[in-house]
N, C-alpha and C positions, 0 to 999 in steps of 0.2 A: 544630239546623241551619238550617232558616230563617231564624234570628237570624244566623247566622254569614254565609252569602247576603246576607241583605240589607245587612249593614255592609260586606264585599265590594263590593256595587253601589254604595253610596254614596260608598267610598271612591274609585273607580272614577268616579262623575260628578264627585265633588268635584275629584280631581286634574284630570279633563276641562273643567270650567269653570274650575279656576283657572287653567289653561294657557292657557287661551284669552282669558279673561278681564284674565290679567295686566297692570300697566301696562307700556306700550310707549312707544317714543322718541316726540320729538313730532316733528311734521311728517313722518308715516312712513305711506303706505297699503300696506292690504294686500290681496294681490288673491287669492283661491284660484281653480286652474284645473287642468284633467284633459289639456292637451295635450301628451304628453312629446315632440313634434315640436318645439316652439314654446320649451322652457323656457330654450334657450341666446339665443335670439335675444331673447326677453324681459327675459333679465337684461342685455343689452347694452343695449336702450333703455332698461330702467330707470338704467343708469349714466349714459347720456349725459342725462337728464331731471333726475337730480339733481344733475350739474353746470349745468346750465342755470337750476334752479329753488331747489336747494338741498332740495329734499321728496325723500325718500327713497320708492322704492315696491318692496315687497318679494313677489316672485311665488312662492306657496307650492303645488308641483304634487302632486296628489292623484290615483295614477291604478291600476286601470283605471277607465273611466267610470261604471261600477256603482258601484263603493267611492266614488267621487266624491260621487255623487247620494246614495248613503246619508248621507254627511256633512252636505252642505247640509241633507237635510229635518231631522237630529239637530239642527244648531246652528238652524235657523229656531228649532225647536220649543224650545231651551236660549236661545234669543234672544241667541245669540252670534256671527251672523254678519261674516263678515271686511267691510272696506269695499266690495268690488268681489268680482264672484261670478257666476258662470254657473249657467242653472238648463236641464239637461238630461232635458226629460220635455214631454209632450203639453200643449197649448194649457191644457188645464182645470187642470193643476196650476200651471202659470204663472200663471194670473189667481189663484189661492188664495193664491200669496205675496203677488200685488198686494195684494189684498184683505185681507189680514191686516197688512198695513202695512210688509212686508219689502222692497219695492221702490218706487224711487222716479221720480216719473212727471217725464221729463227732456222733457215737450212744451215748455215754456217756453225752454227752453235752446237748442233745436232751433230754434224759430221768430224767435229772438233775430237782431238785425240783419237783416231782410226774409229769414229761414228760410237764412241763411247755413251754418251746420253739416249741415242737411237737404240742401242743394244739392248739397253734395261726394260723399254717399254713395247707393250705387244704391238706387232707392226699392223694388225688389222685395226689397231685404235689409232694409228699416226695414220692409216689411209685416209682417214674422213678428214684429215686438216692437211692432209698432200693435195698439190695439184701438180699431174703429170706434165710432161713435153706436152706440145700440140693439144692440150686441154679445150674442151668446147669454152671456157667463157675467156680463152684469149689471159689468162693470169699468167706470169713467170713461174717458171716449174720451183717447187719449192714446198718446205711445211712450216704453215701457218698457225698453227695452234698446238699445243700440248695437252694430251688427254689427262686426267685426273683419276678416273676409272675408266672402268670399261665393261658391255653388257651384253647380254645376248637374251633371245628369244627362244625358249624349248618348250617340252613339256613336264609338267612333275605330276607324280602320282601318290596318293595316298597307301600307304604299306598296309594300315589296319583295314580298309574297305577291302583291299583284294584280299587279305586274309581270310576277313569272313566272307567272303565270296568263294574261297576255296584255291583262290588262283596263288600260284608261288612264283611267279616268273612277270617281267612284263614281257610286253607284245614283242613278237620277232619280226613283223613286216603287218603293213595296213590290213591283212586280211584278218592276221591275228588278234591285231587290235578289235576288227568287229565282232570276232566271235567272242573277247575276253568280252564285250561290251553286253551281248548278249547275256553271259553267263550273269554279270552284275546287275541286269533288267531283273532277270528272274528272282533275285535276294532284294529286289526293292532298290538299288544302288543305282546313283547315277552316273554315267559314264563320262562326258566331257563337258567343263564348263569354260567358258572364254568371255568376254566382253565383247562379243561381234555386232553389239548397238553402234560401237564405233570401227567405222570402217577400216579403218588402217592394219587393225588387229585382223579382220578378215584379208584384207589384201596381203598382211605378211603370210597367213596361213596357204593361202592361196598360190603366193610365188614360192613357197617350200616346195609343194607339190608342183609347179609348173617346173622348175631349176630340176627334179628330181626325175620328172617324167620325160622330158626333152632337152633338158642341158642349156646353161645361161645360152648359148651361141642363139639358138630357136627362140628364147625368149623375147631378148633383146631384137631378134630380128621382126619381131610380131610389134614391138613398140614402133620401129622404125617403119611397118607399113607393109614390110616383103612378106609376111606370112598373116592369114586370115587366122582370125579367132574363130571359126568354124573347123577349122584344119584338127583332126583326127586326136592329135594329142591335148590338145586345148578342151575338147569335148572328155576326155580322159581326167582332166584338171576338176572340171564343172562337175565331174560324175563322181568325184572325192565327196562333195558335199551332198550329193542325192545318197549315196549308199551310208552317210554317216545316216541322214534323214531316214531314210527309208528302215534302217538297223534300230533307231530308237536308241542312238548311242549319244544324242546331243542334250543338254539339259533345256529343260522347258524354259521359253521365250529368250534364248541364247540370242536371237537376231535382234532383241530390243534391251540387251541386257549391258548397261554399261562396266568398263573392267573395274572399277571399284566395288560393284556387288558381287560379280563373278568370282573375285578375290575373297570377300567374305563369305562366298556358298563353299569353297575350297577350304580356308580356314577353319570354319566351322564343322567341315567334315559331311558335307551336303553333296560331294562330287568325288568320284574316284582318281579323275585326271581333271588337269588343269593345262591350258595354254597362255604362257605368263612369262615375262621377262626376269632377267636376274634378280630383279629390284623387289621380287616378291618376297623374299627370303626376310629385307626387313619387316615388309607388310603383316607376314604371316608370324612373324616373331612377337608383333606387339598384338595382333589378334587371337595367337593361341599358342603359348610357348611351348606346349606339350605334342605339339602337333609333328608325326613322326611321316616324311615323304622322301620322295626321292627325285631325282633329275634326269630324263632319257631324250635324244632328240626323237620327232615325231616318228613314227613308224612309216617307211619307205614302200611306196607302190613300187619302182622299178629298183631291184636290189643290182642292176647293172651302174648305175649310178651313185655315188653318194648325198646324203642329206645335206643342203644349205639351208641354214637359219640366219636371219639377221641378226647381226651385230656390230660391235666395234666399240667407238670412244662414247661412252657412257655421257661424261660430263669434261668439256674444256676450257682452258682460260688462253686468252690471246693477248697478246702486248701491242701496246699504244704505240704505235710506230713513230708516235710524235712527243711522245712522253721525254721530260728531262730524266726520269728514273729509268731510262729503258732498259740500261746495261744492268741496274740492281733487281728491275723486275725480272728479270731472265735468270739471274742468279738464285733468285727467291724460287721460282716455279722448278729450276732442278733442284733445289734444296725439298720441295714440298711432292716433288715424284722419284725420289730417294727412299730405298728399300722398308726404312726405318718409320718415314712419313706416312708411306703408303699403306704399311701393316696398321699403323695405329687408326690414320683413317677407316679401313677395312673391320677393322675392329667396333669402330664409334658406329659405324652408319653400315653395315653388312651390306656392303655394296664392291664389287670385285674391283680390286687394285689394276692401276695401269702397267704398274712395275712387277714385273714375270718373277721376280726374285722376292716378291714379297707374297708371292701364293702360299709360300709353306706355314703360315701364321694364322691361315683364313680356316672358318667351318667346314667340315666336309662339303657340305651341302653346297655352300658358294664353289667350293674347290671342283665339284661336278659341274657347274656351270662353266667354269673356267676351261675344265678340260676339252671344250668343245670349242673354244674361242678359234680354231682353225679351220674349222666348220663355215665360216662365217662371211656374210656377203651382206651389202646395203644398197640401196636405191642410190645414196650421197655419192657413191663410188663407180657407179654403171655407168659407160657411156650415153646411156640414152634412158630417158626416163619416159612412163606413157602419160598422154595427154590428162591432164585432169580430169575434163567431161566423158573422157573413156572409161578412166580409172573408178569415177561414180558410177557408169550404168553396169561396168562388169562386178561391184560390190553389191549393188542393189541386187542384180539379178542374182548372186550366188544367195544373196537372201531370200529373195523368191525361191528359190530351188529347194532352201532349207525347210519352208513353210510349204513346200509342195502346191505352190502356184503355176510354177512353168518347169520344164523338162532343160537339161543342159543343152539340148540342140537348141530350142526356142531362145535359151539366153546367149549362146553364141553366137546366133543370127542377128539379134537385137545389139550385142557390142558389135558385130561388124560393120552394123549399120550407122553405127555413131562415131566407128571409127574413118569410116569410107568420108562422112562428112567433114568432120576434122581435117583428114587430110588435105580436100577439096577447098575449104577454107586457106588452110597454109599454100596452097599453092596460089591461090588468088592475091593472097600477099605482094605487094610491089617488093 
């Protein structure tokens, strides 16, 4: 029986290797990706590129993203990665791919001709593909990926609902937002909706206010264990959620709502505000083409510091360092990120282009998202990230504040205790 199973596995693996490693046409670049909304646009661009250069580009779609990621890992282990691919995982995994020789260092190409290619792209997007000197992962300094679009997460507001409530402006600050939420409630209009049943969105919103209230240095010092979560500034962060809850500013059931349902709520005009990413432009267009809305930074608590938002590269491609078509693959990515192709992708998919020069041809609402790219930060570029178990306690604690089960002080104490235990575990490791 065991032998039969082994034979079946060997046959399957052999077929997999055989199909993947079979001879292919000359002058052909193979791209693996996960972006279902972009396959048609990619194929149109591939046709144009072949007409211009004689080189074929074959985009192979594997979705959903978790299946795609499994395929990439298996292909790396079998050393049958395509010419161009993406890595949908943490910086640690990205670093491992580089150190094992699967990803090409593109720094020389970005620096050529007085950094001509690099200058066309948003630096915040490149930062997610960049490893600086003396990085935590021991990866040689360089740029190892090409962003094909950018994204950031802000707040959007429904102009018609605000007007219905007699409001002719967006909030000046957080206190003003709460006052507006009160007026909306009087008119039977829900204030803020978001997919806070997904902990990463809570974490994103909370880190926006942590950076605003105490600054990046103190936030990262907390992650290193140098500042406790019971610090008064962290209490102020937790209090943001208490105040939102106390004033009835949040959509009912927000702590169990998935973002796709929150997107439906905003698109169908069930809430005046939403916390969502720039990808929502495409989502809302499909759900309600007539939706009239604007974009704004989350209203600040501390006017002495600018608001930081999560953002950077939306999707990136990497070049297989071992590909026989490495040089052709790099040339194609240069072409794909040039102004004309970036403008086409933005028009077709309603995603923000990675090329700065393509911004002139995007819709006003996308331009509003793009205008705040200089305000972006992201966990992938921070020197340190919080322990996952601490983050879990942090996010669940915020959910308990929203439903008024716990106070900010109680949650702060509980998160501090989880942090203490995790640090003790790390100290005991050899």
